[in-house]
VMD Tcl script that draws the C-alpha trace (Angstrom):
set ca {
  {-24.79 3.56 85.14}
  {-24.19 5.51 82.25}
  {-25.51 4.80 78.54}
  {-21.78 4.60 77.19}
  {-19.32 2.04 78.76}
  {-16.77 -0.44 77.09}
  {-15.69 -0.62 73.56}
  {-15.11 -3.83 71.42}
  {-13.07 -4.04 68.24}
  {-14.81 -6.06 65.40}
  {-13.59 -7.54 62.15}
  {-16.00 -6.86 59.10}
  {-16.13 -9.09 55.75}
  {-18.19 -8.16 52.93}
  {-20.33 -10.80 50.93}
  {-22.58 -9.44 47.82}
  {-26.30 -10.26 48.33}
  {-28.37 -11.05 45.25}
  {-31.73 -9.73 45.83}
  {-34.53 -12.20 45.56}
  {-38.31 -12.83 45.79}
  {-41.28 -11.40 44.36}
  {-44.69 -10.32 45.59}
  {-47.87 -9.80 44.16}
  {-48.35 -5.86 43.70}
  {-44.81 -5.16 43.46}
  {-41.86 -5.09 41.07}
  {-39.35 -7.51 42.40}
  {-35.71 -7.57 42.17}
  {-33.75 -10.31 40.15}
  {-34.31 -13.51 41.88}
  {-30.78 -15.62 42.77}
  {-30.55 -19.01 41.24}
  {-28.34 -20.20 44.31}
  {-29.16 -19.80 47.99}
  {-26.62 -17.43 49.68}
  {-24.88 -18.53 52.98}
  {-22.71 -17.23 55.28}
  {-20.66 -19.01 57.92}
  {-21.42 -18.24 61.79}
  {-19.74 -15.39 63.08}
  {-16.66 -15.88 64.98}
  {-16.12 -12.61 66.69}
  {-16.35 -12.23 70.61}
  {-19.60 -11.69 71.60}
  {-20.63 -7.62 72.47}
  {-21.76 -7.44 76.24}
  {-25.03 -5.71 76.61}
  {-25.82 -3.89 79.83}
  {-29.27 -2.84 81.08}
  {-30.24 0.59 81.53}
  {-32.24 2.05 84.48}
  {-35.60 3.65 82.97}
  {-36.98 4.29 86.75}
  {-39.95 2.02 86.20}
  {-41.10 3.29 83.04}
  {-43.06 0.69 80.92}
  {-40.71 1.27 77.86}
  {-42.39 0.85 74.45}
  {-39.76 2.55 72.45}
  {-36.30 4.28 72.74}
  {-34.02 6.32 70.65}
  {-30.91 8.55 70.81}
  {-31.43 12.10 70.50}
  {-29.03 14.62 70.24}
  {-30.17 18.49 70.04}
  {-27.39 21.44 69.58}
  {-29.64 23.73 71.42}
  {-30.23 21.12 74.45}
  {-26.83 19.36 74.64}
  {-28.16 17.63 78.27}
  {-30.37 15.48 76.36}
  {-29.06 12.32 75.16}
  {-32.19 9.97 74.75}
  {-35.81 10.03 74.16}
  {-37.96 7.05 75.72}
  {-41.74 6.40 75.31}
  {-43.79 4.51 77.57}
  {-47.26 3.54 78.78}
  {-47.35 5.06 82.05}
  {-44.70 7.90 81.99}
  {-45.26 9.36 78.61}
  {-42.52 10.75 76.50}
  {-39.19 11.32 78.31}
  {-36.43 13.49 77.40}
  {-33.52 11.87 79.28}
  {-29.61 13.18 80.24}
  {-26.87 10.64 80.08}
  {-27.59 9.56 83.70}
  {-30.89 8.61 82.79}
  {-32.64 11.87 84.63}
  {-35.85 13.15 83.15}
  {-35.06 16.64 81.59}
  {-38.40 16.93 80.05}
  {-41.54 15.18 80.08}
  {-44.79 15.03 78.05}
  {-47.71 13.29 79.66}
  {-49.63 10.40 77.89}
  {-49.52 6.81 76.76}
  {-47.09 6.50 73.88}
  {-45.86 3.54 71.86}
  {-43.60 3.42 68.82}
  {-42.27 6.78 67.86}
  {-39.72 8.66 65.28}
  {-38.40 11.98 64.91}
  {-36.64 14.54 62.88}
  {-34.71 17.42 63.82}
  {-34.60 20.67 61.33}
  {-32.69 23.89 61.63}
  {-35.51 25.43 63.77}
  {-37.79 22.67 65.01}
  {-37.82 18.98 66.34}
  {-40.76 16.83 64.83}
  {-41.83 13.91 67.01}
  {-44.55 11.24 65.38}
  {-45.53 8.98 68.28}
  {-48.55 6.25 68.40}
  {-50.81 7.60 71.23}
  {-51.87 4.57 72.70}
  {-54.82 6.44 74.51}
  {-56.33 7.88 71.50}
  {-55.24 4.98 69.19}
  {-53.82 7.85 66.78}
  {-50.71 9.05 65.60}
  {-49.60 12.41 67.27}
  {-47.52 14.73 65.98}
  {-45.56 17.29 68.24}
  {-43.11 20.15 67.05}
  {-41.14 21.83 69.27}
  {-39.15 25.40 68.85}
  {-35.72 24.40 69.29}
  {-34.93 27.95 70.36}
  {-37.11 28.49 73.43}
  {-38.28 25.04 73.69}
  {-41.93 25.96 73.15}
  {-44.31 23.36 72.04}
  {-46.87 24.07 69.44}
  {-50.29 22.69 69.83}
  {-50.09 18.92 68.89}
  {-51.92 17.39 65.87}
  {-53.27 14.01 65.02}
  {-53.41 11.67 62.14}
  {-57.30 11.06 61.76}
  {-57.94 7.38 63.54}
  {-57.46 4.66 60.87}
  {-59.39 1.59 60.53}
  {-56.28 -0.56 61.26}
  {-53.65 -0.79 63.94}
  {-50.36 0.91 63.30}
  {-47.41 -1.10 64.32}
  {-45.00 1.22 63.45}
  {-44.53 4.92 62.42}
  {-41.75 6.20 60.71}
  {-40.58 9.80 59.24}
  {-39.36 11.01 55.90}
  {-38.10 14.49 55.37}
  {-37.62 15.05 51.44}
  {-35.67 17.61 49.62}
  {-38.43 20.24 49.60}
  {-38.40 20.37 53.36}
  {-41.51 18.38 53.74}
  {-42.00 15.47 56.48}
  {-43.99 12.67 55.73}
  {-45.04 9.90 58.10}
  {-45.23 6.09 57.02}
  {-47.92 4.01 58.97}
  {-47.23 0.22 59.11}
  {-50.38 -1.52 59.71}
  {-51.48 -5.00 60.28}
  {-51.83 -7.46 57.38}
  {-49.70 -5.15 55.12}
  {-51.79 -2.37 55.17}
  {-49.78 0.76 54.88}
  {-50.23 4.52 54.26}
  {-48.33 7.68 53.67}
  {-49.36 11.13 55.41}
  {-47.90 14.49 54.69}
  {-47.39 15.87 58.21}
  {-45.02 18.60 58.60}
  {-43.20 21.40 56.71}
  {-39.88 22.24 57.89}
  {-40.64 20.36 61.09}
  {-43.57 22.07 62.02}
  {-46.52 19.93 62.30}
  {-49.40 20.44 60.14}
  {-52.77 21.25 61.69}
  {-54.31 18.78 59.30}
  {-52.24 16.01 57.93}
  {-53.11 14.81 54.51}
  {-53.38 11.34 53.18}
  {-50.83 11.12 50.37}
  {-51.49 7.42 49.23}
  {-52.10 3.93 50.58}
  {-49.48 1.37 50.54}
  {-49.33 -2.54 50.25}
  {-46.58 -3.98 52.57}
  {-45.67 -7.39 53.33}
  {-48.46 -8.84 55.69}
  {-45.88 -9.69 58.31}
  {-44.52 -6.04 58.54}
  {-43.98 -4.41 61.94}
  {-41.25 -2.10 61.78}
  {-40.23 0.65 59.44}
  {-37.19 3.35 58.90}
  {-36.23 5.94 56.40}
  {-33.08 7.11 54.86}
  {-33.62 10.79 54.06}
  {-30.40 10.92 52.14}
  {-31.42 7.96 49.78}
  {-34.85 8.57 50.11}
  {-35.24 4.56 50.94}
  {-37.89 3.27 53.15}
  {-36.80 0.03 55.11}
  {-39.39 -2.58 56.05}
  {-39.10 -6.05 57.91}
  {-41.05 -8.88 57.03}
  {-41.11 -11.54 59.68}
  {-39.43 -14.88 58.79}
  {-38.63 -13.58 55.40}
  {-36.01 -10.47 55.09}
  {-35.69 -6.99 54.92}
  {-36.95 -4.78 51.98}
  {-36.17 -1.47 50.88}
  {-38.88 0.96 49.04}
  {-38.42 4.26 47.47}
  {-39.69 6.72 50.17}
  {-40.72 9.72 47.82}
  {-44.10 10.55 47.74}
  {-44.43 10.36 43.73}
  {-42.42 6.98 43.48}
  {-43.57 3.73 42.04}
  {-44.25 0.90 44.89}
  {-41.15 -1.17 43.89}
  {-38.94 -2.98 46.30}
  {-35.53 -4.67 46.47}
  {-34.28 -7.19 49.40}
  {-31.58 -6.01 51.56}
  {-31.26 -9.27 52.96}
  {-33.37 -12.57 53.27}
  {-33.69 -15.42 55.80}
  {-31.72 -18.39 55.24}
  {-31.17 -20.39 53.05}
  {-32.09 -17.09 50.66}
  {-29.98 -15.02 52.41}
  {-28.19 -14.49 56.07}
  {-30.72 -13.79 58.36}
  {-30.38 -16.77 61.00}
  {-34.19 -16.03 62.63}
  {-36.39 -13.22 61.85}
  {-35.66 -9.38 61.65}
  {-37.36 -7.22 64.07}
  {-35.53 -3.88 64.41}
  {-34.00 -1.71 61.82}
  {-31.42 1.32 62.26}
  {-29.69 3.64 60.02}
  {-26.04 4.75 60.94}
  {-24.02 6.69 57.91}
  {-23.89 4.71 55.03}
  {-24.67 1.32 56.80}
  {-27.85 -0.36 57.84}
  {-28.22 -2.50 60.98}
  {-31.04 -5.09 61.71}
  {-31.61 -7.02 64.69}
  {-32.67 -10.84 64.98}
  {-35.64 -11.36 67.10}
  {-34.55 -14.93 67.71}
  {-30.93 -14.92 67.72}
  {-28.54 -12.71 69.35}
  {-27.28 -11.14 66.45}
  {-27.07 -7.62 64.88}
  {-26.85 -7.53 60.85}
  {-25.16 -5.01 58.98}
  {-25.34 -3.94 55.51}
  {-23.44 -1.25 53.21}
  {-24.94 -0.25 49.78}
  {-22.59 -0.05 46.93}
  {-24.32 0.86 43.49}
  {-27.47 -0.92 43.62}
  {-26.44 -3.87 45.61}
  {-26.00 -4.67 49.29}
  {-22.89 -5.89 50.87}
  {-23.45 -8.09 54.00}
  {-20.92 -7.21 56.62}
  {-20.14 -9.71 59.38}
  {-22.81 -9.32 62.25}
  {-22.18 -8.70 65.57}
  {-22.97 -11.39 68.23}
  {-24.78 -9.67 71.16}
  {-24.83 -11.37 74.88}
  {-28.04 -11.51 76.72}
  {-30.45 -10.36 73.72}
  {-33.64 -12.02 74.28}
  {-36.53 -10.50 71.84}
  {-35.17 -7.43 70.36}
  {-38.03 -4.67 69.56}
  {-36.31 -1.57 68.78}
  {-32.56 -0.37 67.67}
  {-31.03 3.09 67.76}
  {-27.14 3.92 67.00}
  {-25.32 6.88 67.24}
  {-21.74 7.93 67.01}
  {-18.69 9.19 64.95}
  {-17.05 7.50 61.97}
  {-15.28 4.94 64.00}
  {-17.31 4.29 67.42}
  {-20.89 3.51 67.85}
  {-23.22 3.38 70.79}
  {-26.06 1.01 70.73}
  {-29.50 1.61 72.51}
  {-31.66 -1.82 72.34}
  {-35.21 -2.15 73.38}
  {-35.30 -5.92 74.50}
  {-38.15 -7.64 75.70}
  {-39.23 -4.32 77.62}
  {-35.51 -3.78 78.72}
  {-33.38 -0.83 77.72}
  {-29.80 -2.03 77.07}
  {-26.89 -0.17 75.72}
  {-23.35 -1.08 74.45}
  {-20.35 0.56 72.74}
  {-18.42 -0.85 69.75}
  {-15.71 0.27 67.23}
  {-17.53 0.00 64.07}
  {-16.47 2.01 60.77}
  {-18.69 3.83 58.78}
  {-18.53 6.69 55.98}
  {-20.72 9.85 55.65}
  {-23.34 9.34 53.18}
  {-23.17 11.55 49.92}
  {-26.46 13.27 49.16}
  {-26.99 13.69 45.70}
  {-27.46 17.14 44.57}
  {-31.23 18.26 44.65}
  {-33.18 19.43 41.89}
  {-35.04 22.44 42.48}
  {-38.72 22.10 43.30}
  {-41.58 24.41 42.31}
  {-44.97 23.80 43.44}
  {-47.88 23.73 41.50}
  {-50.37 26.62 41.45}
  {-53.49 25.07 40.25}
  {-54.78 21.54 39.41}
  {-57.45 20.41 36.96}
  {-59.93 17.88 37.89}
  {-59.25 14.44 36.91}
  {-60.21 12.94 33.54}
  {-63.25 10.74 33.37}
  {-61.21 7.72 32.39}
  {-59.38 6.03 35.02}
  {-55.67 4.50 34.83}
  {-53.05 5.51 32.59}
  {-55.55 8.14 30.68}
  {-54.17 11.87 30.85}
  {-51.54 12.67 28.28}
  {-51.09 15.69 26.75}
  {-52.34 19.44 27.10}
  {-52.42 22.38 24.81}
  {-52.89 26.34 25.88}
  {-55.29 28.23 24.13}
  {-55.08 32.13 24.93}
  {-58.12 34.00 24.81}
  {-56.87 37.26 23.07}
  {-59.90 39.44 24.12}
  {-60.49 38.04 27.52}
  {-57.20 36.25 28.69}
  {-58.74 35.14 32.02}
  {-61.39 32.92 29.88}
  {-58.43 30.94 28.21}
  {-58.68 27.48 27.91}
  {-56.52 24.30 28.71}
  {-57.26 21.49 25.94}
  {-56.10 18.19 27.20}
  {-56.41 14.56 25.98}
  {-57.90 11.71 27.75}
  {-56.16 9.01 25.80}
  {-59.01 6.34 26.96}
  {-61.73 8.47 25.77}
  {-61.52 11.80 24.53}
  {-60.71 16.02 24.91}
  {-61.39 17.62 28.33}
  {-61.40 21.30 28.42}
  {-60.24 23.11 31.45}
  {-60.58 26.62 32.63}
  {-57.56 28.62 34.50}
  {-59.07 27.54 37.53}
  {-58.64 23.83 36.81}
  {-62.57 23.43 36.28}
  {-63.36 21.06 33.58}
  {-66.05 23.21 31.56}
  {-66.28 20.59 28.50}
  {-65.80 16.99 27.84}
  {-65.80 15.71 24.16}
  {-65.90 11.81 24.18}
  {-64.69 11.18 20.62}
  {-62.11 8.67 21.21}
  {-58.66 7.71 22.26}
  {-57.00 11.18 21.56}
  {-53.04 10.96 22.53}
  {-51.79 14.52 21.61}
  {-52.98 17.63 20.86}
  {-51.89 21.31 19.72}
  {-53.64 24.48 18.85}
  {-53.00 27.67 16.48}
  {-54.79 30.63 15.64}
  {-56.43 32.03 12.63}
  {-58.14 29.22 10.59}
  {-60.59 29.91 7.64}
  {-63.87 28.10 8.26}
  {-66.32 28.91 5.68}
  {-67.11 32.57 6.30}
  {-65.64 32.87 9.81}
  {-62.27 32.38 11.33}
  {-61.77 30.35 14.19}
  {-58.74 28.74 16.14}
  {-57.87 25.07 15.47}
  {-56.91 22.45 17.62}
  {-55.75 19.08 16.30}
  {-55.35 16.00 18.08}
  {-53.96 12.44 17.13}
  {-56.95 9.97 17.05}
  {-55.28 6.28 17.64}
  {-58.72 4.64 17.37}
  {-58.86 5.70 13.57}
  {-55.16 6.49 13.00}
  {-56.70 9.88 12.04}
  {-56.13 13.67 12.81}
  {-59.11 14.64 14.86}
  {-60.01 18.25 14.11}
  {-61.67 20.90 16.40}
  {-62.59 24.65 16.11}
  {-62.30 26.72 19.20}
  {-64.62 29.78 19.32}
  {-62.14 32.63 19.50}
  {-64.50 34.82 22.02}
  {-65.92 32.36 24.07}
  {-63.37 29.41 23.92}
  {-66.19 27.01 23.09}
  {-64.59 23.69 21.54}
  {-66.47 21.75 19.01}
  {-65.82 19.21 16.51}
  {-65.34 19.72 12.72}
  {-64.28 16.41 11.78}
  {-61.53 13.71 11.20}
  {-58.62 13.44 8.50}
  {-57.28 10.18 7.55}
  {-53.44 9.72 7.58}
  {-51.09 7.07 6.34}
  {-49.89 6.48 9.59}
  {-49.91 2.76 11.04}
  {-49.90 3.61 14.61}
  {-50.33 7.36 15.25}
  {-48.97 8.80 18.24}
  {-47.84 12.13 18.96}
  {-48.45 15.26 17.21}
  {-47.68 19.19 17.12}
  {-48.57 22.06 14.68}
  {-47.24 24.57 12.51}
  {-48.37 28.21 11.36}
  {-46.05 29.43 8.84}
  {-45.27 33.23 7.73}
  {-48.34 33.07 5.29}
  {-50.89 31.85 7.99}
  {-50.99 28.49 6.63}
  {-51.53 25.86 9.19}
  {-49.99 22.17 9.29}
  {-50.31 19.44 11.68}
  {-47.43 17.08 12.14}
  {-48.32 13.60 13.69}
  {-45.58 10.92 14.24}
  {-45.90 7.11 14.35}
  {-44.53 4.73 16.83}
  {-42.08 3.54 14.23}
  {-40.49 6.97 13.84}
  {-42.07 8.32 11.10}
  {-43.50 11.90 10.99}
  {-45.62 13.16 8.31}
  {-46.32 17.27 7.90}
  {-49.81 17.81 6.58}
  {-51.31 21.10 5.14}
  {-54.68 21.48 6.73}
  {-57.26 23.49 4.71}
  {-61.17 23.84 4.48}
  {-63.12 24.68 1.35}
  {-66.90 25.23 1.79}
  {-66.46 23.56 5.54}
  {-64.78 20.70 3.98}
  {-61.56 19.47 5.71}
  {-58.49 18.43 3.68}
  {-54.98 17.30 4.64}
  {-52.33 17.15 1.88}
  {-49.09 15.70 2.49}
  {-46.18 17.99 2.37}
  {-43.12 15.89 3.28}
  {-42.40 13.12 5.70}
  {-39.34 12.21 8.02}
  {-38.09 9.97 10.73}
  {-36.03 8.93 13.46}
  {-35.01 5.54 14.21}
  {-36.83 4.72 17.33}
  {-40.14 5.81 18.86}
  {-41.02 9.55 19.18}
  {-43.95 11.26 20.80}
  {-43.05 14.72 21.99}
  {-42.62 17.74 19.59}
  {-43.13 21.48 18.77}
  {-42.70 23.84 16.00}
  {-41.08 27.34 16.57}
  {-43.47 29.01 14.01}
  {-40.97 32.02 13.70}
  {-38.24 30.14 12.40}
  {-39.72 27.02 10.89}
  {-37.98 24.59 12.73}
  {-39.25 21.46 14.94}
  {-37.95 20.10 17.98}
  {-38.76 16.58 18.16}
  {-38.29 13.71 20.94}
  {-36.91 10.24 20.20}
  {-37.86 8.96 23.72}
  {-34.80 6.74 24.64}
  {-32.31 8.69 22.61}
  {-32.49 12.47 22.46}
  {-34.07 15.65 21.44}
  {-33.69 16.54 17.86}
  {-34.03 19.75 15.72}
  {-35.00 19.98 11.95}
  {-35.68 22.81 9.48}
  {-39.22 22.38 7.81}
  {-38.35 24.23 4.64}
  {-38.30 21.44 2.38}
  {-36.35 23.44 0.17}
  {-33.17 23.90 2.34}
  {-33.07 20.21 3.13}
  {-30.79 20.85 6.20}
  {-29.87 17.53 8.17}
  {-31.60 16.71 11.54}
  {-29.28 18.01 14.52}
  {-29.27 16.84 18.11}
  {-30.11 19.21 20.75}
  {-29.46 17.07 23.65}
  {-29.05 13.31 24.49}
  {-30.01 11.22 27.28}
  {-27.80 11.50 29.90}
  {-27.09 13.10 33.03}
  {-29.18 16.21 32.41}
  {-32.16 14.18 30.46}
  {-33.50 10.94 31.65}
  {-35.47 8.74 29.24}
  {-38.39 8.98 28.51}
  {-38.03 12.17 26.80}
  {-41.83 12.93 26.49}
  {-43.52 16.30 26.28}
  {-41.82 19.62 25.05}
  {-42.77 23.20 24.47}
  {-41.47 26.44 23.56}
  {-41.57 29.67 25.67}
  {-40.78 32.91 23.83}
  {-39.64 35.51 26.17}
  {-38.69 39.08 25.54}
  {-35.08 38.43 25.41}
  {-34.46 34.67 24.77}
  {-36.65 31.72 23.96}
  {-36.47 28.62 26.04}
  {-37.16 24.83 25.04}
  {-38.79 23.02 27.98}
  {-38.80 19.15 27.81}
  {-40.08 16.36 30.13}
  {-37.51 14.25 31.39}
  {-39.60 11.51 32.43}
  {-37.02 9.11 34.03}
  {-36.31 11.44 36.92}
  {-39.57 13.32 37.05}
  {-37.81 16.63 36.22}
  {-38.38 19.29 33.31}
  {-35.24 20.53 31.42}
  {-34.84 24.07 30.35}
  {-32.58 24.93 27.26}
  {-31.86 27.76 25.11}
  {-34.09 27.10 22.03}
  {-31.04 28.36 19.77}
  {-27.84 26.62 19.11}
  {-25.76 25.79 21.21}
  {-28.75 24.97 23.01}
  {-27.45 25.58 26.62}
  {-28.98 24.07 29.57}
  {-30.60 26.42 31.85}
  {-31.30 24.07 34.53}
  {-34.02 21.56 35.44}
  {-36.81 21.58 38.22}
  {-39.38 19.21 39.56}
  {-43.10 20.56 40.09}
  {-43.84 19.74 43.95}
  {-46.46 19.73 46.61}
  {-48.34 22.93 47.36}
  {-49.23 22.49 51.03}
  {-51.48 25.58 51.38}
  {-53.62 24.47 48.41}
  {-53.63 20.61 49.27}
  {-52.01 19.89 45.63}
  {-49.69 16.89 44.98}
  {-46.45 16.96 43.17}
  {-45.92 15.72 39.65}
  {-44.33 12.56 38.25}
  {-44.29 10.51 35.30}
  {-45.14 13.41 32.83}
  {-46.24 12.71 29.53}
  {-47.21 15.90 27.88}
  {-46.77 19.57 28.53}
  {-47.23 22.86 27.06}
  {-46.02 26.17 27.86}
  {-47.01 29.88 26.83}
  {-45.31 33.24 27.17}
  {-48.65 35.11 26.78}
  {-50.28 37.11 29.58}
  {-53.20 35.49 31.01}
  {-53.50 38.06 33.81}
  {-52.93 37.83 37.34}
  {-50.32 35.38 38.58}
  {-50.04 34.25 34.96}
  {-48.86 37.74 33.47}
  {-45.46 36.26 32.31}
  {-46.88 32.90 31.03}
  {-47.93 29.60 32.29}
  {-46.53 25.83 32.21}
  {-49.01 23.03 32.21}
  {-47.83 19.57 32.70}
  {-49.80 15.99 32.87}
  {-49.45 14.27 36.12}
  {-48.81 10.47 35.74}
  {-49.53 9.68 39.48}
  {-52.46 11.49 41.07}
  {-52.12 11.55 45.10}
  {-53.63 13.52 47.90}
  {-55.91 11.97 47.27}
  {-55.54 9.19 44.91}
  {-57.81 9.84 41.83}
  {-57.85 9.93 38.26}
  {-54.78 11.51 36.25}
  {-54.89 15.41 36.00}
  {-52.91 18.13 34.91}
  {-50.85 20.85 37.06}
  {-50.46 24.74 36.16}
  {-47.04 26.37 36.98}
  {-46.64 30.16 36.76}
  {-43.59 30.88 34.46}
  {-42.50 33.86 36.88}
  {-41.75 31.10 39.41}
  {-39.85 29.07 36.86}
  {-37.81 32.15 35.65}
  {-36.90 33.21 39.40}
  {-35.84 29.79 40.27}
  {-33.59 29.20 37.16}
  {-32.59 32.84 36.60}
  {-33.80 33.11 33.30}
  {-34.20 36.54 31.51}
}
mol new
graphics top color blue
foreach p $ca { graphics top sphere $p radius 0.5 }
foreach p [lrange $ca 0 end-1] q [lrange $ca 1 end] { graphics top cylinder $p $q radius 0.2 }
display resetview
C-alpha cells in the first residue's frame, strides 16, 4: 500500500486564543479571565490507513524529501532495524544499523544532518551525509547526560549553525551546538541549560520564526524563542479545556508552512493553529478515525494538499487531506560577525559586566588594555587576548571612558574616569603610558542624585572633561584638573533629555557629544557653550534602532567617521555616519565563533570602538562589546572583541 491515498475536504474556522498560565522561572503570557470553549468538530472523520513497516519496531517516522535522492520519501527509526530510508512502497533504500528512538533532521545545500537517540549508547548520535555522493561523515555524539532524553529536535539559525534541543525527564532541558552548515561537529558544545514544564515529552522547532514548540501533558502546547541568546520566556499556543480547546493531552507536534499541527493522545483529533501577529488562531481540528495513542506526527505537501504520517501505538499510519496553508515569510536576517576574542568573566555574578573602554598603548600596541566595569564591584583590566590582568575592587562602577595626556604632578599619565554608583561620584584612575598599569587617583563628588553613564572629552587645548549623566536625564560637564596631585572637578555646563539616558561618546575633533535617550533616540549636541546650538536627533527608535539604546562609540576612519550604537532590543549594533545626515550604513550581530568556542552576544549594555592600530588582526582597529548573556558555558558576564576589518567588509564601509 502506498503512503498516499484518498483526499478529504475540510472546512476551517478561526477562534483567537488568549494565552494563559504562568510557571516559576519563566515569563508568562497575559492570562485570560474567561475560559475558552470550542464546539465539537462536525467534519467527517479522516480515515487513517496502516503502513507496512516490515516488522520494524518503530520509534519515530518522518517524511523526507531529497532533491539529490528523489526515490526517498520517508525516514524511519526502530529498535530492531536501525534507521531506514524508505521509498513510496516502503522498500528500504538505505540502512544505518543500530537501535534508534526519536530523531530530527535538517537538509542543507550540501548535507543532510540527522540527530537521533541511540538507544544502545543512551546518547544523541549526530550523522551528516554529503548529498552529492551520499557518503556519511564519521558520526559524533552529544556526551552522555545524567537524564533520559525524551525527545531531540533540531534548529538551524540564520548563521547556518544547527542546535539540538534535548527534552529530558522532570522538565530538564538543554541546547547544544551540533553542526555548521549541516556538517556535524566532532565535539558538540553545550550552549545552555533550560527549564521546561515537568511533563514535557516532545519538541519541534520552526526555523523560519526561530520558535521552539514544547508539549506539556494535560496542560497544553507552549512556544519559546529558539535562538541561543534568547530569554527563556514562553507563550501558550493552546491549552487543555477549560482554558483552551485541547480536549485530551497534546502528544505530537508538526510544523507545516505557516501552520502548527498537534495530535491528541487521548482523543482522535488533530488540532491546527495559525499565527497572526503575536497571537495564535485556532482552526477547526481534524477528526481522525482509528487513532489510539499518537506518538509522532509528520506532514508534507503543497499549499492545498497535505499528507499525514503518524506513529500511533507503534503502528505507522497515513492519510491525505485538502488543507490550505501559506508559505512562511522569513524576516530579513541581520548580518552576523563572529567574535574573535572573549575576556574572562567579571568576578561578580548576575547582571554585572557593563561598559568597556579601549586604551591604546602608543609605544607597544600589542600591550593595549581594555578597561571594563563590574557594576557590582569594581574595574577589570583585560589584555588583547582577553586575560584579566588587574581587578580594582573600588565599588559599583557603571560606565568608564579614557583619554590620553593628563598632567599628574611631574608626570603625564592617561586618565580613566568611571561613574561610581555607591557614592554618586567620579572615580578617577591613572594608566601608566608604557606599561598600561592602572591605579586609583581618587574620587570626585558630583551633584547628581543617581549617577549612571559617563563619557569623556579632550578639547583642542588638551583639557580633559568628564560628562556623567543621571537617570533623570541630566548631563553635567566637569573640567578635570590636578594641582599638586590633588584632583578637582569644576562644572562647566549642564543639559538634559526628558527620559533616562546612559550611553554617550564625544567626538574630540568636533566637540560634539552623541548621547542616547534609552527609549527614544540618539541625540547630538555641540559642547561649545558659546554656540548654544540646539540638540538634534540622529536616529530614533524604530525599524532599525530597537530600545533600549545603550552603549555607543566613534570609529574615525581615513575617509569617514562612524557612530556605532548598541540596539539592545534586537541584540544588534547599528552603524551610522557620524556627520549629518547621519546615514545608516547597516546593522550586524556578533555571533558564535565555532572554532574558538566563543558564544554569541546579546543584551549589550556598553561598547567601545577604536580606529587605532593594535597590530595583527587589529590593524584597522577593534570593537569591544559587553555580553549580557554568557553561554557556552554559562558563566559570569564578559566582553567580546571584534576586528573592525570584519565589520567594514560586512557592511561595505570605506
